[in-house]
A tleap script that builds the chain and sets N, CA, C and O, in Angstrom:
source leaprc.protein.ff14SB
mol = sequence {
  NMET LEU ASN ILE GLY ALA GLU ALA PRO SER
  PHE GLU ALA ASP SER THR GLN GLY LYS ILE
  ARG LEU SER ASP TRP ILE GLY GLN ARG PRO
  VAL VAL LEU ILE PHE TYR PRO LYS ASP GLU
  THR PRO GLY CYS THR ALA GLN LEU CYS ALA
  VAL ARG ASP SER LYS ALA LYS TYR ASP ALA
  LEU GLY ALA VAL VAL ILE GLY VAL ASN PRO
  GLY GLY LEU ASP ASP HIE ARG ALA PHE ALA
  ARG HIE HIE GLY LEU ASP PHE PRO ILE VAL
  SER ASP LYS ASP GLU THR ILE ARG LYS ARG
  TYR ASP VAL GLY LYS ILE LEU GLY LEU PHE
  LEU GLN GLN ARG VAL VAL TYR VAL ILE GLY
  LYS ASP GLY ARG ILE ALA TYR ALA TYR LYS
  GLY ASN PRO PRO THR GLU VAL LEU LEU GLU
  VAL LEU LEU LYS CSER
}
set mol.1.N position { 75.694 12.102 26.715 }
set mol.1.CA position { 76.951 12.099 27.445 }
set mol.1.C position { 76.666 12.178 28.944 }
set mol.1.O position { 75.623 12.665 29.380 }
set mol.2.N position { 77.619 11.688 29.702 }
set mol.2.CA position { 77.502 11.774 31.153 }
set mol.2.C position { 77.815 13.196 31.608 }
set mol.2.O position { 78.578 13.912 30.960 }
set mol.3.N position { 77.229 13.589 32.707 }
set mol.3.CA position { 77.445 14.925 33.257 }
set mol.3.C position { 78.698 14.983 34.117 }
set mol.3.O position { 79.093 13.991 34.730 }
set mol.4.N position { 79.311 16.144 34.152 }
set mol.4.CA position { 80.440 16.362 35.045 }
set mol.4.C position { 79.943 16.160 36.472 }
set mol.4.O position { 78.881 16.655 36.851 }
set mol.5.N position { 80.725 15.431 37.247 }
set mol.5.CA position { 80.357 15.111 38.616 }
set mol.5.C position { 79.722 13.751 38.771 }
set mol.5.O position { 79.648 13.222 39.880 }
set mol.6.N position { 79.256 13.169 37.658 }
set mol.6.CA position { 78.655 11.828 37.716 }
set mol.6.C position { 79.730 10.795 38.023 }
set mol.6.O position { 80.898 10.970 37.674 }
set mol.7.N position { 79.326 9.732 38.671 }
set mol.7.CA position { 80.256 8.637 38.932 }
set mol.7.C position { 80.555 7.926 37.613 }
set mol.7.O position { 79.640 7.599 36.857 }
set mol.8.N position { 81.830 7.690 37.343 }
set mol.8.CA position { 82.230 6.998 36.112 }
set mol.8.C position { 81.825 5.528 36.203 }
set mol.8.O position { 82.171 4.853 37.173 }
set mol.9.N position { 81.107 5.030 35.219 }
set mol.9.CA position { 80.727 3.620 35.229 }
set mol.9.C position { 81.959 2.715 35.179 }
set mol.9.O position { 82.889 2.941 34.404 }
set mol.10.N position { 81.940 1.719 35.997 }
set mol.10.CA position { 83.038 0.758 36.025 }
set mol.10.C position { 82.981 -0.122 34.780 }
set mol.10.O position { 81.910 -0.354 34.220 }
set mol.11.N position { 84.130 -0.602 34.362 }
set mol.11.CA position { 84.162 -1.548 33.248 }
set mol.11.C position { 85.424 -2.388 33.330 }
set mol.11.O position { 86.410 -2.020 33.968 }
set mol.12.N position { 85.359 -3.512 32.671 }
set mol.12.CA position { 86.492 -4.417 32.503 }
set mol.12.C position { 86.452 -4.871 31.059 }
set mol.12.O position { 85.400 -5.268 30.558 }
set mol.13.N position { 87.600 -4.815 30.382 }
set mol.13.CA position { 87.615 -5.174 28.965 }
set mol.13.C position { 89.020 -5.575 28.539 }
set mol.13.O position { 90.004 -5.258 29.208 }
set mol.14.N position { 89.095 -6.275 27.420 }
set mol.14.CA position { 90.380 -6.629 26.828 }
set mol.14.C position { 90.906 -5.438 26.038 }
set mol.14.O position { 90.149 -4.704 25.402 }
set mol.15.N position { 92.232 -5.265 26.096 }
set mol.15.CA position { 92.858 -4.161 25.380 }
set mol.15.C position { 94.142 -4.639 24.725 }
set mol.15.O position { 94.548 -5.791 24.881 }
set mol.16.N position { 94.765 -3.742 23.996 }
set mol.16.CA position { 96.046 -4.045 23.352 }
set mol.16.C position { 97.144 -4.288 24.377 }
set mol.16.O position { 98.212 -4.791 24.030 }
set mol.17.N position { 96.896 -3.939 25.635 }
set mol.17.CA position { 97.877 -4.159 26.698 }
set mol.17.C position { 97.325 -5.035 27.811 }
set mol.17.O position { 97.702 -4.889 28.974 }
set mol.18.N position { 96.431 -5.945 27.448 }
set mol.18.CA position { 95.876 -6.873 28.425 }
set mol.18.C position { 94.536 -6.400 28.970 }
set mol.18.O position { 93.913 -5.480 28.441 }
set mol.19.N position { 94.117 -7.057 30.038 }
set mol.19.CA position { 92.826 -6.749 30.658 }
set mol.19.C position { 92.887 -5.366 31.306 }
set mol.19.O position { 93.848 -5.042 32.004 }
set mol.20.N position { 91.850 -4.552 31.068 }
set mol.20.CA position { 91.729 -3.216 31.638 }
set mol.20.C position { 90.561 -3.228 32.609 }
set mol.20.O position { 89.467 -3.687 32.279 }
set mol.21.N position { 90.804 -2.718 33.809 }
set mol.21.CA position { 89.744 -2.545 34.808 }
set mol.21.C position { 89.817 -1.105 35.308 }
set mol.21.O position { 90.830 -0.694 35.874 }
set mol.22.N position { 88.764 -0.353 35.105 }
set mol.22.CA position { 88.760 1.027 35.572 }
set mol.22.C position { 89.035 1.072 37.077 }
set mol.22.O position { 89.708 1.984 37.558 }
set mol.23.N position { 88.528 0.111 37.801 }
set mol.23.CA position { 88.694 0.091 39.262 }
set mol.23.C position { 90.162 0.023 39.688 }
set mol.23.O position { 90.486 0.381 40.821 }
set mol.24.N position { 91.051 -0.427 38.806 }
set mol.24.CA position { 92.476 -0.474 39.144 }
set mol.24.C position { 93.074 0.914 39.338 }
set mol.24.O position { 94.101 1.058 40.001 }
set mol.25.N position { 92.437 1.943 38.763 }
set mol.25.CA position { 92.995 3.291 38.835 }
set mol.25.C position { 92.209 4.244 39.722 }
set mol.25.O position { 92.748 5.263 40.154 }
set mol.26.N position { 90.959 3.938 40.001 }
set mol.26.CA position { 90.163 4.836 40.842 }
set mol.26.C position { 90.839 4.936 42.212 }
set mol.26.O position { 91.202 3.933 42.825 }
set mol.27.N position { 90.992 6.166 42.662 }
set mol.27.CA position { 91.681 6.416 43.922 }
set mol.27.C position { 93.183 6.525 43.762 }
set mol.27.O position { 93.879 6.911 44.701 }
set mol.28.N position { 93.697 6.190 42.582 }
set mol.28.CA position { 95.137 6.191 42.328 }
set mol.28.C position { 95.574 7.233 41.307 }
set mol.28.O position { 96.496 8.015 41.541 }
set mol.29.N position { 94.882 7.221 40.164 }
set mol.29.CA position { 95.299 8.057 39.026 }
set mol.29.C position { 94.083 8.545 38.262 }
set mol.29.O position { 93.060 7.861 38.233 }
set mol.30.N position { 94.175 9.724 37.638 }
set mol.30.CA position { 93.102 10.143 36.740 }
set mol.30.C position { 93.177 9.348 35.435 }
set mol.30.O position { 94.234 8.840 35.061 }
set mol.31.N position { 92.049 9.252 34.759 }
set mol.31.CA position { 91.955 8.481 33.518 }
set mol.31.C position { 91.373 9.368 32.423 }
set mol.31.O position { 90.369 10.050 32.633 }
set mol.32.N position { 92.010 9.354 31.256 }
set mol.32.CA position { 91.466 10.005 30.066 }
set mol.32.C position { 90.908 8.886 29.189 }
set mol.32.O position { 91.650 8.026 28.714 }
set mol.33.N position { 89.613 8.909 28.986 }
set mol.33.CA position { 88.924 7.871 28.226 }
set mol.33.C position { 88.494 8.477 26.898 }
set mol.33.O position { 87.664 9.386 26.862 }
set mol.34.N position { 89.067 7.965 25.796 }
set mol.34.CA position { 88.820 8.518 24.468 }
set mol.34.C position { 88.001 7.512 23.653 }
set mol.34.O position { 88.499 6.457 23.260 }
set mol.35.N position { 86.752 7.858 23.412 }
set mol.35.CA position { 85.906 7.067 22.526 }
set mol.35.C position { 86.091 7.643 21.123 }
set mol.35.O position { 85.834 8.825 20.893 }
set mol.36.N position { 86.532 6.815 20.201 }
set mol.36.CA position { 86.763 7.287 18.830 }
set mol.36.C position { 86.136 6.301 17.857 }
set mol.36.O position { 86.026 5.114 18.165 }
set mol.37.N position { 85.721 6.781 16.679 }
set mol.37.CA position { 84.938 5.935 15.768 }
set mol.37.C position { 85.650 4.739 15.158 }
set mol.37.O position { 85.090 3.642 15.152 }
set mol.38.N position { 86.883 4.911 14.636 }
set mol.38.CA position { 87.447 3.813 13.841 }
set mol.38.C position { 88.963 3.951 13.720 }
set mol.38.O position { 89.486 5.052 13.546 }
set mol.39.N position { 89.653 2.829 13.815 }
set mol.39.CA position { 91.100 2.789 13.598 }
set mol.39.C position { 91.424 3.164 12.147 }
set mol.39.O position { 90.641 2.915 11.230 }
set mol.40.N position { 92.592 3.763 11.973 }
set mol.40.CA position { 93.163 4.066 10.647 }
set mol.40.C position { 92.348 5.041 9.802 }
set mol.40.O position { 92.466 5.046 8.576 }
set mol.41.N position { 91.531 5.856 10.438 }
set mol.41.CA position { 90.883 6.944 9.700 }
set mol.41.C position { 91.644 8.226 10.029 }
set mol.41.O position { 92.257 8.312 11.094 }
set mol.42.N position { 91.622 9.217 9.150 }
set mol.42.CA position { 92.460 10.400 9.364 }
set mol.42.C position { 92.234 11.109 10.704 }
set mol.42.O position { 93.195 11.410 11.411 }
set mol.43.N position { 90.976 11.375 11.055 }
set mol.43.CA position { 90.702 12.086 12.304 }
set mol.43.C position { 91.089 11.299 13.540 }
set mol.43.O position { 91.662 11.845 14.483 }
set mol.44.N position { 90.772 10.016 13.531 }
set mol.44.CA position { 91.081 9.165 14.679 }
set mol.44.C position { 92.590 8.965 14.821 }
set mol.44.O position { 93.128 8.993 15.929 }
set mol.45.N position { 93.254 8.768 13.708 }
set mol.45.CA position { 94.709 8.603 13.745 }
set mol.45.C position { 95.360 9.868 14.288 }
set mol.45.O position { 96.251 9.784 15.133 }
set mol.46.N position { 94.937 11.031 13.824 }
set mol.46.CA position { 95.504 12.290 14.312 }
set mol.46.C position { 95.252 12.450 15.812 }
set mol.46.O position { 96.145 12.859 16.553 }
set mol.47.N position { 94.041 12.128 16.256 }
set mol.47.CA position { 93.704 12.278 17.667 }
set mol.47.C position { 94.579 11.391 18.550 }
set mol.47.O position { 95.119 11.853 19.555 }
set mol.48.N position { 94.718 10.130 18.180 }
set mol.48.CA position { 95.481 9.213 19.017 }
set mol.48.C position { 96.979 9.431 18.886 }
set mol.48.O position { 97.719 9.184 19.838 }
set mol.49.N position { 97.441 9.883 17.740 }
set mol.49.CA position { 98.868 10.217 17.611 }
set mol.49.C position { 99.210 11.457 18.438 }
set mol.49.O position { 100.335 11.583 18.922 }
set mol.50.N position { 98.259 12.366 18.605 }
set mol.50.CA position { 98.486 13.524 19.480 }
set mol.50.C position { 98.675 13.073 20.924 }
set mol.50.O position { 99.482 13.645 21.656 }
set mol.51.N position { 97.936 12.053 21.330 }
set mol.51.CA position { 98.128 11.489 22.668 }
set mol.51.C position { 99.526 10.881 22.762 }
set mol.51.O position { 100.253 11.122 23.725 }
set mol.52.N position { 99.889 10.101 21.766 }
set mol.52.CA position { 101.232 9.495 21.731 }
set mol.52.C position { 102.310 10.569 21.856 }
set mol.52.O position { 103.262 10.416 22.621 }
set mol.53.N position { 102.156 11.644 21.106 }
set mol.53.CA position { 103.158 12.701 21.094 }
set mol.53.C position { 103.237 13.461 22.413 }
set mol.53.O position { 104.254 14.091 22.706 }
set mol.54.N position { 102.177 13.409 23.208 }
set mol.54.CA position { 102.148 14.101 24.501 }
set mol.54.C position { 102.202 13.133 25.684 }
set mol.54.O position { 101.919 13.517 26.819 }
set mol.55.N position { 102.563 11.892 25.416 }
set mol.55.CA position { 102.544 10.850 26.458 }
set mol.55.C position { 103.337 11.260 27.691 }
set mol.55.O position { 102.892 11.005 28.810 }
set mol.56.N position { 104.493 11.885 27.521 }
set mol.56.CA position { 105.307 12.291 28.666 }
set mol.56.C position { 104.552 13.293 29.545 }
set mol.56.O position { 104.686 13.267 30.768 }
set mol.57.N position { 103.772 14.164 28.933 }
set mol.57.CA position { 102.993 15.148 29.694 }
set mol.57.C position { 101.875 14.462 30.483 }
set mol.57.O position { 101.626 14.806 31.638 }
set mol.58.N position { 101.207 13.496 29.860 }
set mol.58.CA position { 100.176 12.742 30.577 }
set mol.58.C position { 100.807 11.960 31.725 }
set mol.58.O position { 100.277 11.936 32.836 }
set mol.59.N position { 101.935 11.327 31.450 }
set mol.59.CA position { 102.635 10.557 32.483 }
set mol.59.C position { 103.050 11.440 33.654 }
set mol.59.O position { 102.934 11.035 34.810 }
set mol.60.N position { 103.532 12.645 33.358 }
set mol.60.CA position { 103.971 13.565 34.412 }
set mol.60.C position { 102.819 13.934 35.351 }
set mol.60.O position { 103.041 14.249 36.521 }
set mol.61.N position { 101.594 13.892 34.833 }
set mol.61.CA position { 100.415 14.191 35.642 }
set mol.61.C position { 99.797 12.922 36.231 }
set mol.61.O position { 98.757 12.979 36.887 }
set mol.62.N position { 100.438 11.784 35.994 }
set mol.62.CA position { 99.966 10.515 36.542 }
set mol.62.C position { 98.745 9.964 35.848 }
set mol.62.O position { 98.085 9.071 36.380 }
set mol.63.N position { 98.424 10.476 34.664 }
set mol.63.CA position { 97.194 10.080 33.982 }
set mol.63.C position { 97.365 8.801 33.169 }
set mol.63.O position { 98.421 8.541 32.592 }
set mol.64.N position { 96.317 8.028 33.145 }
set mol.64.CA position { 96.213 6.860 32.288 }
set mol.64.C position { 95.336 7.267 31.106 }
set mol.64.O position { 94.264 7.838 31.306 }
set mol.65.N position { 95.770 6.984 29.889 }
set mol.65.CA position { 94.973 7.272 28.695 }
set mol.65.C position { 94.537 5.943 28.094 }
set mol.65.O position { 95.345 5.028 27.928 }
set mol.66.N position { 93.253 5.848 27.770 }
set mol.66.CA position { 92.685 4.621 27.208 }
set mol.66.C position { 91.837 4.995 26.003 }
set mol.66.O position { 90.949 5.842 26.106 }
set mol.67.N position { 92.103 4.371 24.861 }
set mol.67.CA position { 91.262 4.513 23.687 }
set mol.67.C position { 90.193 3.432 23.699 }
set mol.67.O position { 90.443 2.321 24.166 }
set mol.68.N position { 89.018 3.739 23.195 }
set mol.68.CA position { 87.906 2.767 23.178 }
set mol.68.C position { 87.163 2.874 21.850 }
set mol.68.O position { 86.778 3.964 21.428 }
set mol.69.N position { 86.968 1.731 21.199 }
set mol.69.CA position { 86.018 1.647 20.094 }
set mol.69.C position { 85.638 0.190 19.888 }
set mol.69.O position { 86.266 -0.695 20.470 }
set mol.70.N position { 84.624 -0.080 19.075 }
set mol.70.CA position { 84.129 -1.452 18.953 }
set mol.70.C position { 84.966 -2.366 18.064 }
set mol.70.O position { 84.595 -3.523 17.863 }
set mol.71.N position { 86.075 -1.885 17.531 }
set mol.71.CA position { 86.921 -2.727 16.689 }
set mol.71.C position { 87.508 -3.901 17.461 }
set mol.71.O position { 87.517 -3.911 18.692 }
set mol.72.N position { 87.993 -4.880 16.725 }
set mol.72.CA position { 88.592 -6.060 17.338 }
set mol.72.C position { 90.024 -5.824 17.779 }
set mol.72.O position { 90.679 -4.886 17.323 }
set mol.73.N position { 90.504 -6.675 18.665 }
set mol.73.CA position { 91.862 -6.526 19.193 }
set mol.73.C position { 92.932 -6.646 18.114 }
set mol.73.O position { 93.933 -5.931 18.163 }
set mol.74.N position { 92.742 -7.530 17.145 }
set mol.74.CA position { 93.742 -7.652 16.082 }
set mol.74.C position { 93.883 -6.343 15.317 }
set mol.74.O position { 94.997 -5.914 15.016 }
set mol.75.N position { 92.757 -5.708 15.002 }
set mol.75.CA position { 92.793 -4.413 14.315 }
set mol.75.C position { 93.433 -3.350 15.206 }
set mol.75.O position { 94.242 -2.549 14.736 }
set mol.76.N position { 93.074 -3.341 16.492 }
set mol.76.CA position { 93.649 -2.361 17.420 }
set mol.76.C position { 95.161 -2.555 17.552 }
set mol.76.O position { 95.915 -1.582 17.574 }
set mol.77.N position { 95.594 -3.796 17.639 }
set mol.77.CA position { 97.041 -4.059 17.759 }
set mol.77.C position { 97.784 -3.586 16.505 }
set mol.77.O position { 98.853 -2.985 16.609 }
set mol.78.N position { 97.233 -3.850 15.345 }
set mol.78.CA position { 97.865 -3.401 14.099 }
set mol.78.C position { 97.913 -1.876 14.045 }
set mol.78.O position { 98.928 -1.301 13.652 }
set mol.79.N position { 96.834 -1.225 14.433 }
set mol.79.CA position { 96.760 0.239 14.466 }
set mol.79.C position { 97.807 0.799 15.434 }
set mol.79.O position { 98.539 1.730 15.095 }
set mol.80.N position { 97.873 0.228 16.636 }
set mol.80.CA position { 98.837 0.687 17.642 }
set mol.80.C position { 100.273 0.484 17.160 }
set mol.80.O position { 101.115 1.366 17.327 }
set mol.81.N position { 100.547 -0.651 16.577 }
set mol.81.CA position { 101.889 -0.947 16.060 }
set mol.81.C position { 102.251 0.013 14.916 }
set mol.81.O position { 103.360 0.544 14.874 }
set mol.82.N position { 101.320 0.226 14.005 }
set mol.82.CA position { 101.556 1.080 12.843 }
set mol.82.C position { 101.906 2.513 13.245 }
set mol.82.O position { 102.710 3.173 12.586 }
set mol.83.N position { 101.287 2.989 14.346 }
set mol.83.CA position { 101.471 4.388 14.740 }
set mol.83.C position { 102.250 4.558 16.041 }
set mol.83.O position { 102.369 5.673 16.547 }
set mol.84.N position { 102.779 3.474 16.583 }
set mol.84.CA position { 103.566 3.573 17.812 }
set mol.84.C position { 102.750 4.050 19.002 }
set mol.84.O position { 103.247 4.814 19.829 }
set mol.85.N position { 101.512 3.610 19.094 }
set mol.85.CA position { 100.636 4.005 20.201 }
set mol.85.C position { 100.941 3.116 21.403 }
set mol.85.O position { 100.708 1.908 21.372 }
set mol.86.N position { 101.462 3.728 22.456 }
set mol.86.CA position { 101.926 2.949 23.608 }
set mol.86.C position { 101.006 3.080 24.821 }
set mol.86.O position { 101.467 3.086 25.963 }
set mol.87.N position { 99.716 3.184 24.565 }
set mol.87.CA position { 98.708 3.198 25.618 }
set mol.87.C position { 97.633 2.197 25.199 }
set mol.87.O position { 97.515 1.880 24.016 }
set mol.88.N position { 96.853 1.699 26.148 }
set mol.88.CA position { 95.883 0.662 25.809 }
set mol.88.C position { 94.720 1.157 24.952 }
set mol.88.O position { 94.194 2.254 25.146 }
set mol.89.N position { 94.344 0.316 24.010 }
set mol.89.CA position { 93.145 0.541 23.204 }
set mol.89.C position { 92.219 -0.637 23.471 }
set mol.89.O position { 92.568 -1.793 23.234 }
set mol.90.N position { 91.041 -0.316 23.965 }
set mol.90.CA position { 90.073 -1.319 24.390 }
set mol.90.C position { 89.174 -1.718 23.233 }
set mol.90.O position { 88.745 -0.884 22.435 }
set mol.91.N position { 88.901 -3.005 23.163 }
set mol.91.CA position { 87.921 -3.534 22.217 }
set mol.91.C position { 86.573 -3.607 22.928 }
set mol.91.O position { 86.391 -4.387 23.863 }
set mol.92.N position { 85.638 -2.788 22.474 }
set mol.92.CA position { 84.288 -2.735 23.044 }
set mol.92.C position { 83.304 -3.327 22.034 }
set mol.92.O position { 82.333 -2.682 21.638 }
set mol.93.N position { 83.579 -4.574 21.627 }
set mol.93.CA position { 82.819 -5.210 20.548 }
set mol.93.C position { 81.315 -5.235 20.803 }
set mol.93.O position { 80.526 -5.032 19.879 }
set mol.94.N position { 80.915 -5.483 22.041 }
set mol.94.CA position { 79.477 -5.527 22.330 }
set mol.94.C position { 78.921 -4.145 22.707 }
set mol.94.O position { 77.737 -4.009 23.012 }
set mol.95.N position { 79.777 -3.138 22.682 }
set mol.95.CA position { 79.428 -1.740 22.910 }
set mol.95.C position { 78.864 -1.470 24.304 }
set mol.95.O position { 78.137 -0.497 24.506 }
set mol.96.N position { 79.194 -2.316 25.245 }
set mol.96.CA position { 78.751 -2.133 26.626 }
set mol.96.C position { 79.324 -0.862 27.231 }
set mol.96.O position { 78.610 -0.109 27.894 }
set mol.97.N position { 80.603 -0.621 27.008 }
set mol.97.CA position { 81.241 0.572 27.594 }
set mol.97.C position { 80.653 1.824 26.961 }
set mol.97.O position { 80.326 2.780 27.663 }
set mol.98.N position { 80.516 1.826 25.635 }
set mol.98.CA position { 79.925 2.970 24.938 }
set mol.98.C position { 78.564 3.307 25.524 }
set mol.98.O position { 78.264 4.474 25.777 }
set mol.99.N position { 77.757 2.310 25.735 }
set mol.99.CA position { 76.414 2.539 26.259 }
set mol.99.C position { 76.454 3.047 27.696 }
set mol.99.O position { 75.695 3.946 28.055 }
set mol.100.N position { 77.335 2.477 28.521 }
set mol.100.CA position { 77.439 2.926 29.914 }
set mol.100.C position { 77.864 4.384 30.007 }
set mol.100.O position { 77.471 5.096 30.931 }
set mol.101.N position { 78.667 4.822 29.046 }
set mol.101.CA position { 79.158 6.197 29.038 }
set mol.101.C position { 78.297 7.117 28.171 }
set mol.101.O position { 78.662 8.263 27.912 }
set mol.102.N position { 77.162 6.604 27.733 }
set mol.102.CA position { 76.186 7.388 26.976 }
set mol.102.C position { 76.813 8.068 25.756 }
set mol.102.O position { 76.557 9.238 25.471 }
set mol.103.N position { 77.636 7.303 25.051 }
set mol.103.CA position { 78.255 7.788 23.818 }
set mol.103.C position { 77.357 7.356 22.667 }
set mol.103.O position { 77.115 6.165 22.474 }
set mol.104.N position { 76.870 8.321 21.910 }
set mol.104.CA position { 75.940 8.035 20.821 }
set mol.104.C position { 76.633 7.491 19.584 }
set mol.104.O position { 77.822 7.172 19.601 }
set mol.105.N position { 75.869 7.395 18.526 }
set mol.105.CA position { 76.373 6.907 17.243 }
set mol.105.C position { 76.178 7.968 16.175 }
set mol.105.O position { 75.290 8.816 16.270 }
set mol.106.N position { 77.025 7.903 15.158 }
set mol.106.CA position { 76.909 8.789 14.000 }
set mol.106.C position { 76.717 7.934 12.762 }
set mol.106.O position { 76.908 6.719 12.805 }
set mol.107.N position { 76.347 8.552 11.681 }
set mol.107.CA position { 76.102 7.839 10.421 }
set mol.107.C position { 75.136 6.686 10.633 }
set mol.107.O position { 75.409 5.541 10.272 }
set mol.108.N position { 74.009 7.017 11.224 }
set mol.108.CA position { 73.015 5.989 11.474 }
set mol.108.C position { 73.433 5.090 12.618 }
set mol.108.O position { 73.550 5.538 13.758 }
set mol.109.N position { 73.654 3.842 12.318 }
set mol.109.CA position { 73.992 2.874 13.362 }
set mol.109.C position { 75.429 2.395 13.281 }
set mol.109.O position { 75.787 1.430 13.955 }
set mol.110.N position { 76.268 3.043 12.473 }
set mol.110.CA position { 77.554 2.448 12.161 }
set mol.110.C position { 78.711 2.836 13.075 }
set mol.110.O position { 79.417 1.952 13.561 }
set mol.111.N position { 78.927 4.099 13.321 }
set mol.111.CA position { 80.114 4.530 14.053 }
set mol.111.C position { 79.741 5.253 15.334 }
set mol.111.O position { 78.809 6.057 15.363 }
set mol.112.N position { 80.489 4.952 16.400 }
set mol.112.CA position { 80.249 5.683 17.643 }
set mol.112.C position { 80.786 7.105 17.513 }
set mol.112.O position { 81.680 7.375 16.712 }
set mol.113.N position { 80.234 7.989 18.298 }
set mol.113.CA position { 80.685 9.376 18.309 }
set mol.113.C position { 82.091 9.468 18.917 }
set mol.113.O position { 82.569 8.551 19.585 }
set mol.114.N position { 82.716 10.592 18.661 }
set mol.114.CA position { 84.012 10.892 19.266 }
set mol.114.C position { 83.730 11.674 20.549 }
set mol.114.O position { 83.240 12.802 20.494 }
set mol.115.N position { 84.037 11.078 21.697 }
set mol.115.CA position { 83.794 11.690 22.999 }
set mol.115.C position { 85.008 11.445 23.878 }
set mol.115.O position { 85.582 10.356 23.875 }
set mol.116.N position { 85.392 12.470 24.632 }
set mol.116.CA position { 86.520 12.345 25.561 }
set mol.116.C position { 86.025 12.667 26.962 }
set mol.116.O position { 85.372 13.685 27.191 }
set mol.117.N position { 86.351 11.773 27.899 }
set mol.117.CA position { 86.061 11.981 29.313 }
set mol.117.C position { 87.378 12.017 30.074 }
set mol.117.O position { 88.313 11.281 29.758 }
set mol.118.N position { 87.439 12.878 31.078 }
set mol.118.CA position { 88.500 12.795 32.072 }
set mol.118.C position { 87.820 12.364 33.358 }
set mol.118.O position { 86.867 12.991 33.821 }
set mol.119.N position { 88.326 11.288 33.919 }
set mol.119.CA position { 87.801 10.755 35.171 }
set mol.119.C position { 88.827 11.089 36.250 }
set mol.119.O position { 89.986 10.686 36.161 }
set mol.120.N position { 88.398 11.817 37.252 }
set mol.120.CA position { 89.296 12.185 38.345 }
set mol.120.C position { 89.652 10.981 39.202 }
set mol.120.O position { 89.037 9.920 39.099 }
set mol.121.N position { 90.652 11.168 40.043 }
set mol.121.CA position { 91.047 10.087 40.958 }
set mol.121.C position { 89.888 9.633 41.834 }
set mol.121.O position { 89.853 8.490 42.290 }
set mol.122.N position { 88.937 10.541 42.067 }
set mol.122.CA position { 87.780 10.218 42.901 }
set mol.122.C position { 86.748 9.355 42.187 }
set mol.122.O position { 85.743 8.966 42.784 }
set mol.123.N position { 86.992 9.050 40.898 }
set mol.123.CA position { 86.075 8.199 40.146 }
set mol.123.C position { 84.900 8.940 39.540 }
set mol.123.O position { 83.948 8.319 39.067 }
set mol.124.N position { 84.959 10.256 39.550 }
set mol.124.CA position { 83.874 11.060 38.989 }
set mol.124.C position { 84.321 11.737 37.696 }
set mol.124.O position { 85.503 12.014 37.496 }
set mol.125.N position { 83.352 11.995 36.827 }
set mol.125.CA position { 83.632 12.664 35.560 }
set mol.125.C position { 84.049 14.104 35.859 }
set mol.125.O position { 83.280 14.878 36.428 }
set mol.126.N position { 85.279 14.450 35.468 }
set mol.126.CA position { 85.801 15.801 35.678 }
set mol.126.C position { 85.663 16.647 34.412 }
set mol.126.O position { 85.702 17.876 34.466 }
set mol.127.N position { 85.502 15.971 33.275 }
set mol.127.CA position { 85.450 16.671 31.988 }
set mol.127.C position { 84.765 15.759 30.986 }
set mol.127.O position { 85.003 14.551 30.972 }
set mol.128.N position { 83.921 16.333 30.155 }
set mol.128.CA position { 83.241 15.576 29.100 }
set mol.128.C position { 83.148 16.469 27.876 }
set mol.128.O position { 82.718 17.618 27.969 }
set mol.129.N position { 83.552 15.938 26.722 }
set mol.129.CA position { 83.584 16.749 25.510 }
set mol.129.C position { 83.274 15.880 24.307 }
set mol.129.O position { 83.875 14.821 24.127 }
set mol.130.N position { 82.347 16.322 23.491 }
set mol.130.CA position { 82.041 15.632 22.241 }
set mol.130.C position { 82.927 16.240 21.169 }
set mol.130.O position { 82.796 17.423 20.853 }
set mol.131.N position { 83.821 15.452 20.610 }
set mol.131.CA position { 84.765 15.929 19.613 }
set mol.131.C position { 86.192 15.607 20.041 }
set mol.131.O position { 86.441 14.662 20.789 }
set mol.132.N position { 87.108 16.410 19.549 }
set mol.132.CA position { 88.537 16.180 19.797 }
set mol.132.C position { 89.128 17.430 20.453 }
set mol.132.O position { 89.587 18.337 19.758 }
set mol.133.N position { 89.119 17.481 21.785 }
set mol.133.CA position { 89.641 18.677 22.446 }
set mol.133.C position { 91.160 18.757 22.302 }
set mol.133.O position { 91.824 17.729 22.172 }
set mol.134.N position { 91.712 19.967 22.325 }
set mol.134.CA position { 93.166 20.105 22.263 }
set mol.134.C position { 93.833 19.464 23.484 }
set mol.134.O position { 93.267 19.455 24.577 }
set mol.135.N position { 95.007 18.945 23.292 }
set mol.135.CA position { 95.764 18.319 24.372 }
set mol.135.C position { 95.905 19.264 25.558 }
set mol.135.O position { 95.789 18.841 26.708 }
set mol.136.N position { 96.155 20.542 25.283 }
set mol.136.CA position { 96.355 21.513 26.359 }
set mol.136.C position { 95.141 21.593 27.279 }
set mol.136.O position { 95.289 21.766 28.489 }
set mol.137.N position { 93.945 21.470 26.714 }
set mol.137.CA position { 92.723 21.510 27.522 }
set mol.137.C position { 92.680 20.299 28.441 }
set mol.137.O position { 92.376 20.433 29.626 }
set mol.138.N position { 92.977 19.132 27.918 }
set mol.138.CA position { 92.966 17.925 28.728 }
set mol.138.C position { 94.014 17.994 29.840 }
set mol.138.O position { 93.749 17.598 30.975 }
set mol.139.N position { 95.183 18.489 29.513 }
set mol.139.CA position { 96.248 18.611 30.518 }
set mol.139.C position { 95.843 19.586 31.616 }
set mol.139.O position { 96.140 19.349 32.787 }
set mol.140.N position { 95.172 20.673 31.262 }
set mol.140.CA position { 94.693 21.638 32.254 }
set mol.140.C position { 93.676 20.988 33.191 }
set mol.140.O position { 93.719 21.204 34.402 }
set mol.141.N position { 92.766 20.194 32.636 }
set mol.141.CA position { 91.777 19.495 33.462 }
set mol.141.C position { 92.489 18.520 34.390 }
set mol.141.O position { 92.137 18.411 35.565 }
set mol.142.N position { 93.477 17.817 33.874 }
set mol.142.CA position { 94.208 16.853 34.700 }
set mol.142.C position { 94.960 17.536 35.836 }
set mol.142.O position { 95.069 16.974 36.926 }
set mol.143.N position { 95.471 18.717 35.605 }
set mol.143.CA position { 96.152 19.463 36.666 }
set mol.143.C position { 95.226 19.721 37.846 }
set mol.143.O position { 95.664 19.777 38.995 }
set mol.144.N position { 93.939 19.878 37.546 }
set mol.144.CA position { 92.941 20.199 38.579 }
set mol.144.C position { 92.287 18.951 39.167 }
set mol.144.O position { 91.597 19.034 40.182 }
set mol.145.N position { 92.498 17.804 38.543 }
set mol.145.CA position { 91.819 16.578 38.982 }
set mol.145.C position { 92.545 15.884 40.121 }
set mol.145.O position { 92.094 14.842 40.596 }
savepdb mol mol.pdb
quit
């Protein structure tokens, strides 16, 4: 994982809401970047639905939330539609973003780890956590970012 204070690696990728460029938000808004293993699995669905359920709180803090995994856009769109996820989910098919953010793999070579980063407006990592941190923790970090 990247260290707190490290510069967040830039990326550009296709998402369920069009092209995503991290550079569009640096200097403007904090970003919550959620690397999760797979669409439509119980843990991942719960994690992303928690974001959906707290969207107004993230919005109030000016935060952009982005989900990332190597699944295809068609699968991501179906997942987002099925669960009413109204934030972008990035398709990282070639795993470039995962590698830039030093997110490892689990179950051998099959699934990426679950990692959450908060990137401050300054473009630096403000928070890094392996697993699924509670929404309240992320909101507290965003208040300080």
